[in-house]
C-alpha positions in Angstrom: -10.8 7.7 -4.8 -7.4 6.2 -5.2 -8.0 2.5 -5.8 -5.6 -0.1 -4.5 -7.9 -3.0 -5.5 -11.4 -2.9 -7.0 -13.7 -5.4 -8.5 -16.9 -3.7 -9.7 -19.4 -6.4 -10.4 -22.8 -4.8 -9.8 -23.9 -5.3 -6.2 -20.9 -7.6 -5.6 -18.4 -4.8 -5.4 -15.1 -5.4 -3.6 -12.7 -2.4 -3.0 -9.8 -1.3 -1.0 -8.8 2.3 -1.5 -7.8 5.7 -0.3 -10.6 8.2 -0.4 -11.3 11.8 0.4 -7.9 13.0 -0.6 -6.1 10.4 1.5 -8.1 11.0 4.7 -9.8 7.6 4.5 -8.6 4.1 4.0 -11.7 2.1 3.0 -12.5 -1.6 2.8 -15.8 -2.3 1.0 -17.5 -5.6 0.5 -20.9 -7.2 0.2 -22.0 -9.9 2.6 -25.0 -12.2 2.5 -28.0 -10.6 4.1 -26.5 -7.1 4.7 -25.5 -5.9 1.3 -22.6 -3.6 0.4 -20.9 -1.7 3.2 -17.6 0.2 3.6 -15.4 0.5 6.6 -14.0 4.1 6.3 -11.0 4.4 8.6 -9.9 8.0 9.1 -6.2 8.6 8.7 -4.0 11.7 8.6 -2.8 12.1 4.9 0.5 13.5 6.2 1.3 10.0 7.5 1.5 8.9 3.8 3.2 11.8 2.1 6.6 11.4 3.8 8.3 9.7 0.8 8.5 6.4 2.7 7.2 2.9 2.1 3.9 2.1 3.8 1.9 -1.1 4.3 -1.9 -1.2 4.2 -4.1 -4.2 4.8 -7.8 -5.0 5.1 -9.3 -8.1 6.6 -12.8 -9.6 7.1 -13.2 -12.7 9.2 -17.0 -13.2 9.0 -17.5 -11.1 12.1 -15.4 -8.0 11.8 -13.9 -5.7 9.1 -10.5 -4.3 10.0 -8.2 -1.9 8.2 -4.4 -1.6 9.0 -1.8 1.0 8.3 1.9 0.0 8.9 0.8 -3.0 11.0 -1.5 -1.1 13.3 -5.3 -1.2 13.3 -6.7 2.2 12.1 -10.4 1.1 11.8 -12.6 -1.8 12.7 -16.3 -2.5 12.7 -18.6 -5.4 13.4 -20.0 -7.1 10.3 -21.4 -10.6 9.8 -22.2 -12.8 6.9 -20.4 -14.5 4.1 -18.7 -12.3 1.5 -20.5 -12.2 -1.9 -18.1 -11.7 -4.7 -17.2 -13.2 -8.1 -19.0 -12.6 -11.3 -17.5 -11.9 -14.8 -16.2 -8.4 -14.1 -12.4 -8.0 -14.1 -10.6 -7.0 -11.0 -8.2 -4.1 -11.1 -5.1 -3.1 -9.2 -4.4 0.6 -9.0 -7.6 1.8 -10.7 -11.3 1.4 -10.9 -11.2 -0.2 -14.3 -8.7 1.9 -16.2 -11.1 4.8 -16.6 -10.3 6.8 -13.5 -9.7 6.7 -9.8 -6.1 5.8 -10.1 -3.8 5.0 -7.2 -1.2 7.7 -6.8 2.1 6.2 -5.8 3.7 2.8 -6.3 2.2 -0.5 -5.4 5.0 -2.9 -4.5 3.0 -6.1 -3.8 -0.6 -7.1 -3.5 -1.6 -10.3 -1.7 -5.2 -11.7 -1.4 -5.8 -14.5 1.1 -8.7 -16.9 1.3 -8.8 -16.4 5.1 -8.5 -13.3 7.3 -5.1 -13.0 8.8 -5.0 -12.2 12.5 -3.6 -8.8 13.7 -0.3 -10.5 14.6 0.2 -11.8 11.1 -0.6 -8.4 9.5 2.0 -6.8 11.9 4.5 -9.6 10.9 4.0 -8.9 7.2 4.6 -5.2 7.8 7.7 -5.8 9.9 9.2 -8.4 7.4 8.7 -6.2 4.4 9.9 -3.1 6.3 13.1 -4.9 7.2 13.7 -5.8 3.6 13.0 -2.2 2.4 15.4 -0.8 5.1 18.1 -3.3 4.1 17.7 -2.3 0.4 17.8 1.4 1.3 21.0 0.8 3.4 22.6 -0.9 0.4 21.8 2.0 -1.9 23.0 4.5 0.7 26.4 2.7 0.9 26.7 2.7 -2.9 25.9 6.4 -3.0 28.4 7.2 -0.2 31.1 5.2 -2.1 30.5 7.3 -5.2 30.1 10.7 -3.6 33.3 12.8 -3.6 32.8 16.1 -1.7 35.2 18.8 -2.8 35.6 22.6 -2.2 33.0 23.7 -4.8 29.8 22.2 -6.2 31.3 21.9 -9.6 34.3 20.0 -8.3 32.1 17.8 -6.2 30.0 17.0 -9.3 33.0 16.3 -11.4 34.6 14.0 -8.8 31.4 12.1 -8.2 30.9 11.7 -12.0 34.5 10.3 -12.2 33.8 7.9 -9.4 30.6 6.8 -11.1 32.4 6.2 -14.4 35.1 4.1 -12.6 32.4 2.1 -10.8 30.6 1.2 -14.1 33.8 0.5 -16.1 
């Protein structure tokens, strides 16, 4: 288990996590009348080990649980009832309470809404954040290209690049 979010409050558990060595993206919750249940969406772990930023989301609208990866539905199942949550237990981001099941990677942002966002809104959140990430990467790439000074040998390249970096920070 690689927890993104978890609130372990007895039977009122809420979780969103990667499971089974990254092969499952799971949304778990308890609803009135049906108890606790998880939607386990099968995913290819290679999709997430590419050193790129990814967006995951889970929604429940009172009729359906849905899990998204990079703005696309990767799992969905019918489920009815009001979500049962709350209680005195703490909620945790990136672990199951500090004792284990840690998320492996970086969590940039976590948002929890009172209502389920429609698929178009989830895709919009992914596209908006992806645009920002790509713009930031482009900025960093331009900065690196301005500093990099290719020369005839590796040692000369490193020395010239170091000199450019020193000039940049002076």
